[in-house]
N, C-alpha and C positions, 0 to 999 in steps of 0.2 A: 587538415583533419581528413580521415579515413573513414569512409561509411559502408558497412558490411551488411547487405540485405541478404537474409537467410530464410529460406521458405516463406517469402514474400513478407517478412517482418522487418524492421528496421528500429534497433533500439538506439533512442537517442535521449541523452542525458537520463532522466529517471522516467520516462515515457517510451512505451512500446507502440510503435506505429505500423498497422496492418492494411493492406489495400485489400478490400473485399472484392468478390467477383463481379459486383455492379459498378465498380470504381470508386465506391465510397471508401473512406479512410475510417479505420476502427482503432481506438487508443485505450490503452490500459497502464498500469503502473507497471514499469519493467523492474524485474527482479533478478539481479545479476546471479549466474551459476554459481559463484563463488561466496554468495551471501552467508553470514554466519547467524542471522536471525537474533542478533544480540543487540539489544537496547539498554537504555539506563536501568539497572536493576532497582526494583520497587522498593526494597529494602534498604536501598543506598540512605545516606545522611542528605540527601539533596532536598530542598523545599519542596512540599507538596505540589505547589504550583507549578515546578518544573516537570514534575512526573505528569501532571493533567495536561500541560502544554504538549508533551511529547505525544499523547494520545490524541489531542485534538488535532495537533499536526498531522500524523499518520492518517486520521479520519479524512480531513480536509484534502490531503493529496489524492488519496483515492477518490473522493466525490469530484474532484476537478478534472482527473486523469483519465476517469473512465468513461467511455462513449456510450457504453450499453449499461443496461441494469445487471446482465449477467457478469460482465466484467467486473462491476462494483462489488456483487454478491461474493464472487470468488476472492476479491481482495479484502473484503471485511472478514472472510474466514481466515485469510492468512494473517491479518492484523490481529484476531482474536488469539489465534494459536501462538503467534510471536509473543505476545504480551503475556499470555499464560506461561510461557517458557521462562519469562522474565519476571513471575512472581507478582503480576498484577492482579488485584482482587477482581473477581468477576462482575460486583457490584459498579465499580468504577469504570470497569471497561464498557459494560452495557449502557451507563449513563453517556458515554461520550462518543461511542462508535455505533453510527447508524447506517442503515441499509437504504434509506431512501435517498433519492436523488432530486 
């Protein structure tokens, strides 16, 4: 496995690890440059439980991989934008996407 550190950042799986000046590690969700921002379309015929599960999964991943409140805030913004592009209703997104840690 090859690791490429760029600008002090190491993308690993879906996590981005960055060493701060004080030597501590800062983690956030890694978004590939080639991402398409496409998720399960809300208007698809999948059960509602699957759609809600997707929203919860995205939120849980952001909560677990964000080491700072600022990283989490930025990821929540991305999640909301991506879900809006995939026609998820604001009410459903607000219910399951949380900014708190």
